[in-house]
VOGUDREN-655564 format. One record per residue (C-alpha): residue in one letter; x, y, z negated. Coordinates in steps of 0.02 Angstrom, whole numbers, plus 32768, in hexadecimal, padded with zeros to 4 digits. Layout:
<recs>
AXYZ
...
</recs>
This chain:
<recs>
X8514820C7E70
X84B982217F16
X8475817A7F4E
X849B81217EAA
X843181617E1B
X83A1813E7DA5
X832081C37D7C
X828281CF7D14
X81D581F17D5A
X8198829F7D34
X80DF827A7D53
X807581E17D6B
X7FC681AF7DA2
X7F5F818A7D05
X7F0780E87CD8
X7E5E813C7CF5
X7E9281717DA3
X7ED180C27DC9
X7E2E80727D93
X7DBC80E47DF5
X7E2080C47E95
X7E1C80087E7C
X7D737FEF7ED0
X7D9D80537F6D
X7DDC8002800E
X7E878036804E
X7E3B805A80FA
X7DC280D980B0
X7E4D81328052
X7EB3813580F2
X7E2081818152
X7E04821180D8
X7EBF823680DD
X7EAA82528199
X7EFF81AB81C0
X7FA781FE81A5
X7FE081948110
X801080E1813B
X80A080728109
X80A2801D81B2
X80527F7F81F4
X80E67F1581BD
X80BC7F268104
X804A7E9180E7
X80077E3B804C
X80707DA38021
X80067D697F8E
X7F667D037F8F
X7EF37D987F7F
X7EC77E2C7F13
X7ED47EE87F11
X7F737F467EE6
X7F5C7FEE7E8E
X7FCC804F7E18
X804B80DC7E07
X80EB80CA7E6A
X819580AB7E1F
X820280C37EB7
X82A580737EED
X831580957F82
X839880107F9D
X841B7FDD801A
X83CF7F5D8091
X83E77EAF804B
X84167EE77F9B
X83A47EDF7F02
X840F7F1D7E70
X83A77FBB7E5C
X83067F577E70
X83387EF57DD5
X83547F9A7D79
X82A97FD77DB2
X82557F387D72
X82A97F527CC9
X826980067CC4
X81B87FE47D04
X81267FD97C8D
X807C7F867C90
X80157FC07D25
X80A780047D8A
X80C47FDC7E41
X817B7FC87E6E
X818E800A7F20
X82327FDF7F76
X827680298016
X82F87FAE8054
X82FB7FFE80FF
X82807F818148
X83127F098162
X82E37E508160
X83927E05815B
X83927DE4809F
X83027DCD8025
X82F37E547FA1
X82887DF07F27
X82517D3D7F0A
X81E77CDB7E90
X82577CFB7DF9
X824A7DB87E08
X818F7DAA7E29
X817D7D407D8C
X81D97DC67D28
X816B7E507D71
X80D07DEB7D49
X810B7DCC7C97
X81207E887C80
X806E7EA17CC3
X80A17F0B7D56
X80187F307DD4
X807E7EF17E67
X81157F067ED8
X81287F537F86
X81C57F287FE9
X81F27F80808B
X825E7EEA80AF
X82577E2E8098
X82297DB4800F
X824D7CFC7FF6
X81F77C6E7F96
X81637C9F8000
X80FC7C027FDE
X81037C1E7F23
X80D77CD67F36
X804B7CAC7FAF
X7FFE7C347F33
X7FEE7CB97EAC
X7F837D527E93
X800C7DCB7E5D
X800B7E517EE6
X80A57E4F7F54
X80AF7EAD7FF9
X81447E9D806B
X817C7EAB811F
X81BA7DF98136
X82057D5880F2
X82B37D0C80F4
X830C7C88808D
X83AC7CED8085
X83C67D367FD8
X83F87DE77FA7
X849A7E357F6D
X84A97E927EC8
X85287F1A7EE7
X84C47FB97F02
X84BC80467F27
X840A80837F15
X839680FB7EBC
X830680E57E41
X827981647E3D
X82A281C07EDD
X823381F87F6D
X821981717FF0
X81DC817380A3
X819680CB80D7
X817C80D48192
X814E818B817E
X80E1817780E2
X812981E08056
X812681927FA8
X816481F17F10
X817781AC7E60
X80CD81AA7E0B
X806581B37EAB
X7FD781357EB4
X7FFB809D7F21
X7F71802C7F60
X7F757F8D7FC6
X7EF57F128007
X7EE57E9F809D
X7EF27F368112
X7F9A7F7080D0
X7FE27FF4805C
X7FB880AC8042
X7FFD812F7FCB
X7F9A81C17F82
X7FFF82597F4A
X7FF2827D7E90
X7FB5832F7EB1
X7F2982F17F24
X7EE582637EB9
X7E4282BA7E8B
X7E1783037F35
X7E4282637F93
X7DDB81FB7F1A
X7D41826A7F2D
X7D4D82647FEA
X7D6D81A87FED
X7CDE81847F76
X7C6681E87FE2
X7CA0818F8081
X7C9780E5802E
X7BE381067FF5
X7BB6813F80A5
X7BFF809F80EE
X7B9F80348071
X7B01808E80A6
X7B2A8073815D
X7B487FB98140
X7A9F7FAB80EA
X7A4C7FFC8181
X7AA77F8681F8
X7A6B7EEF8195
X79B87F318199
X79C07F628251
X79AB801B822C
X7A5280628262
X7A4C80F682D9
X7AB980DC8374
X7A88817B83CF
X7B3081CA83A3
X7B89815C8423
X7B3181AA84BA
X7B3D8258846D
X7BFB82458461
X7C0881FF8512
X7B9B828B8557
X7C03830E84FD
X7C9D82C78553
X7C5282C98601
X7C2B82108616
X7BB081E886A3
X7B36815986BA
X7AF881588608
X7A4A81218642
X7A8D807C8687
X7A4A7FE48629
X7AA87F3F8624
X7A4F7EB1867D
X7A607E2786FD
</recs>
C-alpha cells in the first residue's frame, strides 16, 4: 500500500566503508560534495558527544506518530542508523529514553529524527548518538501510516536505504551508496590538506597571499592600504 509499507534494503554501506569514514569531519565531507548535501541546521546532536556513522535504515512517518519507527527499530541491526522523516514537526516527540535504550541494546549506531524527541536530559547525559530538530514533552501516537526503507528528503538532502549517514557537532550529512569511494578519496585528501594547513598556522608558516590575489581578481581597490592608527 502506498504510504503504509515495509521494504527490505537492497544495498548497504559495508563495515569497512563505515570505519574508514569514521575519522573524517562532516564539514569536510560536505565540502567535497560541493556543499549540496545537508540535512538542515535544525538537526542537532542531542547526546553528550560522539560521532554518528553507519548505513541508513529509513523511515517516513506521519508527523507525531512513531508506529513505523518501532517497526524500524525491530528490523535494524548492529551498526545501523535509523533515519526518520517526521516532517520536521515538533508537536509530538517521536522517540524518548525507552526507545533509545532499546536501540542501544541492539547496538545501533544512532538515530536521526527530523522531528522532536523527549526525555532530553537522559539522552543528553549519554553517548548514544541522537540527532533531532527539537524537544517536546508531548508523546507520540501509534497509528501509522508510514514507510520503512523508502527514499527520504530531509530539508533537500536525499537519503536512500543503505546510504552512509554521518553526524557530528556540525550536523548530519548523507553520502550516496554509489559515491562512497569517490567521496571518501576526495574527503581524505581535503582533510589531509587541512591538517597540513593547521600545522603551518601553528608554526607561523601559512601563506596568506591568496587573499589579495582573490580581491585583485575581483577588482578590489586599495589593496596597498595598511591598518594603523
